[in-house]
N, C-alpha and C positions, 0 to 999 in steps of 0.2 A: 106683679108690679115692676118687674124688671125684665130687661132684655138679657140674653146670655152674655156673659162677659162684662167688662167695664169695672166700675168701683164697687157696685153693690154686692158681689160675692163676698168681698172682704168685710163689708159693713154687716152683712147678714151673718157671717161666720162668727163675728165678735158680739153679736146681739146688740149692736149699737142703737138701732132704732127701737127695738123692744124695750131696752133699758130706759130710753128717753121718755117713751110714752106710758110705760107701766105705772108710775106714780099718778098719772092722770086717769087711770082706769081704762085706757085705750088698748085694745088687743090688736096686734099687728099679724097679718096673715100674708105670707109671701106667695106670689104667683108668678111663675116663669113664663115668658113669651119668647118665641123663637126669633121674632123680629118686631119692628116698631108699629106698623099699621094696626095689627090686632090689638095691641096694648092701647093705642089711641082710641080705637073703636070702643073698647071696654071702658075707658075713661068717659067717652062721650055719652054712653048709655047708662053710666052710673054704677057699673059693676066693680070698678076700681076707683079709689080715691086719689092715688098718687102713683106716678111712674116716671121713668127716665128712658128717653130714647135718644138716638143720634139726631143730627141736624136735618137730614133730608125728610124723614117721615112727617114732621109737622108741616113742612112746606107743601108736600103732596096732599096732606089731609086738608089743609086750608084751601088749596086749589080746588079740591073736590067739592067744596061748599060754594064756590063761585060759578056763575054761569060762564060758559065759554063764549068769548066774543071773537067774531071773525070779521076781517075787513072785507068790504064788497070788492069784487074783481070786475 
């Protein structure tokens, strides 16, 4: 559910997310991704419920969903 680096390694080390969800009976499983697009694809197909990526991957993922429009020449 995370890319390498960023804020989540510290959150993960301190069990912040696990501690927040444990009273609700929700188990947290951490999955590391090397970069954003595979994480977004995992979210898209339902393999991952939550993740964090940088700014560019969502832009490219969104663009991949749109048809390419070219101007006539």
